[in-house]
C-alpha positions, 0 to 999 in steps of 0.5 A, a space after each residue: 377281188 370283188 369284180 372277179 367274184 361277181 363274174 364267178 357268181 353271175 348268172 347273166 351271160 355277159 362278155 366278162 362272164 363268157 371270157 372268164 368261163 372260156 379261160 377256165 375251160 381252156 386251163 382245165 381241159 389243157 391239163 388233161 390234154 397235156 397228160 395225153 400229149 406227154 403219152 404221145 396220144 393222137 389227141 393231145 393238148 390242142 385237141 382237148 382245149 379246142 373241144 373243151 372251149 367249143 363245148 363251153 361256148 355252146 353251153 354259154 350260147 344255150 344259156 344266153 339265147 333264152 336270157 336275151 330273147 325272152 319272147 321265146 319262153 320255151 327256150 331250153 338251155 339243155 338242148 344244145 348241150 345234149 347235142 354236144 354230148 351225142 356229137 362228141 362221140 364222132 371225135 372220140 371215135 376218131 381217136 380209137 385205132 386198131 393195130 391187128 388184134 390190139 385196140 388203142 385210143 379208148 382212154 383218149 376217146 373217153 378223155 375227149 368226151 369228158 373234157 367236153 363235159 367239163 367245158 359244158 359244166 364251166 359254161 354253165 357256171 359250175 366251176 367247182 364241179 368242173 375243177 373237181 372233175 378235172 382232178 379226178 380225170 388227172 388222177 385216173 390218167 396218171 395215178 391209176 395208170 401206174 397202178 394198172 401197169 404194176 398190178 394189172 399189166 396189159 396183155 398183148 395178143 401174139 402169134 408164137 411159132 415154134 419149129 422143131 426137128 424132134 418128133 418126140 416133142 409133143 403138145 404137152 411139152 410146148 404147153 409146159 414150157 409156155 405156162 412155166 414162162 407165165 404166158 397164157 395160151 389161147 389156142 394151139 395149132 400143130 402141123 407135122 411134115 412126114 417128108 422131113 419129119 419136122 413139126 411146127 407149133 403155132 400158138 396164139 398167146 397173151 403176154 404182158 406189154 413189157 414182157 421179157 422173153 429171154 427166160 422163155 427162150 432159155 426154157 425152149 432151149 432145153 427142148 432138144 430139137 427146137 431150131 427156130 422161134 418166131 413171135 408176131 403181132 396177130 393180124 
């Protein structure tokens, strides 16, 4: 329809233009938020929409003020946008959580920052760029996430403790068993009790996020004297 085309191409900030751009922003940023919501992230559908719509509204305001108040020719539409870019970092920081040595939420924080940029772009009338950016964001979050899981599995830091009663089991025996199970070793600490002749090996290791430990436990069972194995999150 001609009136929709006029709203899309209009450079003058009117009520119709504002409503259209805010609706487009809500739709685009909502798609990103829906993906984050489906992965149980701390910032989901509503958060992404609110951030995007807020950024878009501020961009509309930035453009509207110098258009409406022409007695102030020094008005710069990029000023408020610049503050949005720097200020959105506080919201993104709130999505980053730390669980022991593991840090989560970095991707969600990045998506929060990006939907703010999408909102600013739509508010400025860059519908095509904002739509293409949304497609790239969804491709990154969905498709590349599957690629990462398959070819670059996330490594989790764990504390692996092995208790033995056989003094003949040495560090190299433990190293061999761990490496055979394709577990990366960061450090090893050995404590030997002279009283009861027991040895405790404490290893800090990296393992894939969905690692199956059964083959590794069977490997340890071949070492005569191993009576206990614990695996804990690094604090």
